[in-house]
C-alpha positions in Angstrom: -61.9 92.8 -112.6 -65.0 93.4 -115.1 -66.9 91.3 -112.8 -67.6 94.0 -110.1 -69.0 95.7 -113.1 -71.7 92.9 -113.5 -69.7 91.5 -116.5 -68.6 88.1 -116.6 -65.2 87.7 -118.3 -65.0 84.8 -121.2 -62.3 82.0 -121.1 -60.0 84.0 -123.5 -60.1 86.9 -120.9 -59.5 84.7 -117.9 -56.5 83.2 -119.8 -55.1 86.5 -120.6 -55.3 87.9 -117.0 -53.9 84.6 -115.4 -51.1 84.9 -117.9 -50.6 88.7 -116.7 -50.8 87.7 -113.0 -47.6 85.3 -113.8 -46.1 87.9 -116.0 -46.6 90.3 -112.8 -45.8 87.7 -110.0 -49.2 88.9 -108.5 -50.1 85.6 -106.9 -52.9 87.4 -104.9 -54.7 88.4 -107.8 -54.3 85.1 -109.8 -55.6 83.1 -107.0 -58.9 85.2 -107.0 -59.3 84.5 -110.6 -58.6 80.7 -110.0 -61.8 81.0 -107.5 -63.6 82.3 -110.2 -62.5 79.9 -112.9 -64.0 77.5 -110.0 -67.5 79.1 -109.2 -68.0 79.4 -113.2 -67.4 75.9 -113.8 -64.3 76.5 -116.0 -61.7 74.3 -113.9 -61.6 71.9 -116.9 -60.9 74.3 -119.5 -57.2 73.4 -120.6 -56.2 76.7 -121.7 -57.1 78.1 -118.0 -55.5 75.1 -116.3 -52.3 75.5 -118.2 -52.2 79.2 -117.4 -52.9 78.5 -113.8 -50.0 75.9 -113.5 -47.5 78.5 -115.0 -48.8 81.0 -112.5 -48.0 78.5 -109.8 -44.9 77.6 -111.3 -43.5 81.0 -111.7 -44.6 82.2 -108.2 -43.3 79.4 -106.4 -46.4 77.4 -105.4 -45.8 74.0 -106.4 -48.2 72.2 -104.3 -51.0 74.4 -105.6 -49.9 73.6 -109.1 -49.6 69.9 -108.1 -53.2 69.6 -106.6 -54.3 71.0 -109.8 -52.5 68.8 -112.2 -53.9 65.8 -110.3 -57.4 66.8 -110.7 -57.1 66.6 -114.3 -58.5 63.9 -116.1 -57.2 63.1 -119.5 -54.1 65.1 -119.2 -52.5 66.7 -122.6 -49.0 66.9 -123.4 -49.3 70.7 -122.7 -50.5 69.5 -119.3 -48.0 67.5 -118.4 -45.3 69.8 -119.8 -46.3 72.3 -117.6 -46.2 70.4 -114.6 -42.6 68.8 -115.4 -41.7 72.3 -115.8 -43.2 73.9 -112.6 -41.2 70.9 -110.7 -37.9 71.6 -112.5 -38.1 75.6 -112.5 -38.8 75.2 -108.6 -35.9 72.7 -107.7 -38.1 69.7 -107.2 -35.7 67.6 -109.6 -37.1 64.3 -108.0 -40.4 65.2 -108.5 -39.7 66.4 -112.1 -37.9 63.2 -113.2 -40.6 61.2 -111.7 -43.3 62.9 -113.5 -41.4 62.7 -116.7 -41.0 58.6 -116.0 -44.7 58.6 -115.3 -45.3 60.3 -118.5 -43.0 57.9 -120.6 -44.3 54.6 -118.8 -48.1 55.7 -120.0 -47.1 56.3 -123.5 -47.6 59.9 -123.6 -46.2 61.9 -126.4 -43.0 63.9 -125.8 -41.9 67.5 -127.1 -39.0 69.2 -126.9 -39.9 71.5 -124.0 -40.6 68.5 -121.7 -37.4 67.1 -122.8 -35.7 70.3 -121.7 -37.2 70.5 -118.4 -36.2 66.9 -117.4 -32.6 67.6 -118.6 -32.5 70.7 -116.5 -33.5 68.7 -113.3 -31.0 66.5 -114.1 -28.2 69.0 -114.3 -29.4 70.8 -111.2 -29.6 67.1 -109.2 -26.0 66.5 -111.0 -27.9 63.1 -112.0 -25.5 62.0 -114.5 -27.2 58.5 -114.9 -30.8 59.6 -115.5 -29.3 62.4 -118.2 -27.5 60.0 -120.1 -30.9 57.6 -120.0 -33.3 60.7 -121.1 -30.3 61.2 -123.8 -30.7 57.8 -125.1 -34.6 58.2 -125.0 -34.4 61.3 -127.1 -31.8 60.2 -129.7 -34.0 57.0 -130.4 -37.3 59.5 -130.8 -35.2 62.2 -132.9 -35.1 65.1 -130.5 -31.2 65.0 -130.1 -30.3 67.2 -133.2 -32.9 70.0 -132.0 -31.0 73.2 -130.6 -32.8 73.9 -127.3 -32.4 69.9 -126.5 -28.7 69.8 -127.4 -28.0 72.8 -125.6 -29.8 71.3 -122.6 -27.8 68.3 -122.9 -24.5 70.1 -123.1 -25.6 72.0 -119.9 -26.4 68.8 -118.3 -23.2 67.3 -119.0 -21.1 70.0 -118.0 -22.7 70.5 -114.8 -22.4 66.7 -114.0 -18.7 67.3 -114.5 -18.7 65.4 -117.9 -17.2 67.8 -120.4 -16.2 65.3 -122.8 -19.9 64.4 -123.5 -21.1 67.7 -123.7 -18.0 68.4 -126.6 -19.7 65.2 -128.2 -23.1 66.5 -128.4 -21.7 70.0 -129.4 -20.1 68.5 -132.2 -23.0 67.1 -133.7 -25.3 69.6 -133.8 -26.0 70.7 -137.4 -26.3 74.5 -136.4 -25.1 76.2 -133.1 -26.8 79.3 -132.1 -25.0 81.6 -129.4 -27.0 79.8 -126.4 -25.1 76.4 -127.4 -22.0 78.4 -127.5 -22.3 80.2 -124.3 -23.4 76.7 -122.8 -20.1 75.2 -123.9 -17.9 77.9 -122.6 -19.6 78.5 -119.5 -19.3 74.8 -118.8 -15.6 74.9 -119.2 -15.4 77.6 -116.8 -17.6 75.3 -114.5 -15.4 72.6 -115.1 -12.2 74.8 -114.6 -10.7 74.6 -118.0 -9.8 78.2 -118.7 -7.5 77.1 -121.7 -10.9 75.8 -123.3 -12.8 78.5 -122.4 -10.7 81.1 -124.4 -10.6 78.7 -127.3 -14.3 78.3 -127.5 -15.1 82.0 -127.4 -12.6 82.7 -130.3 -14.0 79.8 -132.1 -17.4 81.2 -131.6 -16.5 84.5 -133.1 -14.6 83.0 -136.1 -17.9 80.9 -137.0 -19.7 84.2 -137.3 -21.6 83.9 -134.0 -21.9 87.6 -132.1 -23.1 87.1 -128.4 -25.5 89.6 -127.4 -25.6 91.7 -124.3 -27.3 89.0 -122.4 -25.2 86.3 -123.5 -22.1 88.5 -122.7 -23.2 88.8 -119.1 -23.4 85.3 -118.9 -19.7 84.6 -120.3 -18.2 86.9 -118.0 -20.0 85.8 -115.2 -18.8 82.1 -115.8 -15.6 83.4 -116.6 -15.0 85.1 -113.2 -14.9 82.0 -111.3 -11.5 81.0 -113.3 -9.7 84.5 -112.0 -7.6 84.3 -115.2 -6.3 87.7 -116.5 -5.5 86.9 -119.9 -9.1 86.0 -120.4 -10.5 88.9 -118.8 -8.3 91.1 -121.1 -9.8 89.0 -124.3 -13.2 89.4 -123.3 -13.0 93.1 -122.3 -11.3 93.7 -125.9 -14.5 92.2 -127.3 -16.9 94.2 -125.3 -15.2 97.3 -126.4 -15.0 96.2 -130.1 -18.8 95.5 -130.0 -19.9 98.6 -128.4 -21.2 97.2 -125.3 -18.4 99.6 -122.9 -21.4 101.4 -121.6 -23.8 98.8 -120.8 -24.5 98.6 -116.7 -24.8 95.0 -116.5 -21.6 94.1 -118.9 -19.8 96.6 -116.9 -20.4 95.2 -113.4 -19.4 91.8 -114.8 -16.1 93.2 -115.9 -15.4 94.6 -112.9 -16.2 91.5 -111.0 -13.9 89.7 -113.5 -10.9 92.0 -113.0 -11.5 92.1 -109.3 -11.1 88.1 -109.0 -8.2 88.4 -111.2 -6.4 90.3 -108.5 -6.3 93.4 -110.9 -8.2 96.0 -108.8 -6.7 99.1 -111.3 -8.7 97.4 -114.4 -11.7 97.1 -112.6 -11.5 100.8 -111.6 -10.7 101.9 -114.9 -14.1 99.8 -116.1 -15.8 101.7 -113.6 -14.7 105.3 -114.2 -15.3 104.9 -118.1 -19.0 104.1 -117.8 -20.9 107.1 -117.6 -24.1 106.6 -116.1 -23.4 104.6 -113.0 -26.6 102.7 -111.5 -26.9 100.9 -108.2 -25.5 97.4 -109.7 -22.2 99.1 -111.0 -21.6 100.8 -107.7 -22.3 97.5 -105.9 -19.9 95.5 -108.1 -17.3 98.2 -107.6 -17.6 98.2 -103.7 -17.5 94.4 -103.8 -14.3 94.7 -105.7 -12.8 96.7 -103.1 -13.8 94.1 -100.6 -12.0 91.2 -102.5 -8.9 93.2 -102.3 -9.2 93.8 -98.4 -10.2 97.7 -99.3 -13.8 97.3 -98.1 -13.9 100.2 -95.6 
């Protein structure tokens, strides 16, 4: 830090430094900056508080974030959002929902980030009743047609094993992006409804939505749990037509998918067809042999 050179960083520099620590998962340096913030009397600066909350959230130090949050007087929406997100992303679902309800009871303003974090907590906890209550609340406040909120609702209902309610949300969306389609498809796979997954994938392509590499990995990963060979062939065909066949992560996902479909020959063909084989690809192929009792 420039402090060692006799130059005190200003608030903007400190926010950037804390944000960099969060991105790099450098908790040690982040805590050092936090100590400097306290010594310089900057602990009431909203931008710094939110950056620090984000740091502790990403590094999983929930207690530090909680202590920081409770010290703040006159909390702003962005501060509530950061703390609820911290709880939700670190599996503290009860705490996330309690804080969300505390915020509501105090009459604080909501935003889409807070709503999504609360719904994610419901999904992880499989708390369908609380999820429905939040759905009712966001509908009254006009958040239900937001793409990110609708997608979080679809994910929540699917993970709470209520696919019909997820479909109802999806059908009301005025515009559906690739993330929403993937949430629905993955949800059907989670609920072991293979025939629905195939149909949704075809409907998505027919609507003009083309999944990118990241979305394709998610689709393949969720589909692998079904072990349906027909679905594997359908997805593999799209991968080939879209030019993803040399993507190592997609290749590894295809190998896992075919292996779980009890088609080792197809898994081997995918493996052999990829020129640059990395550790992810080799691991997937070794696991595939293991699934078929050929681990040795």
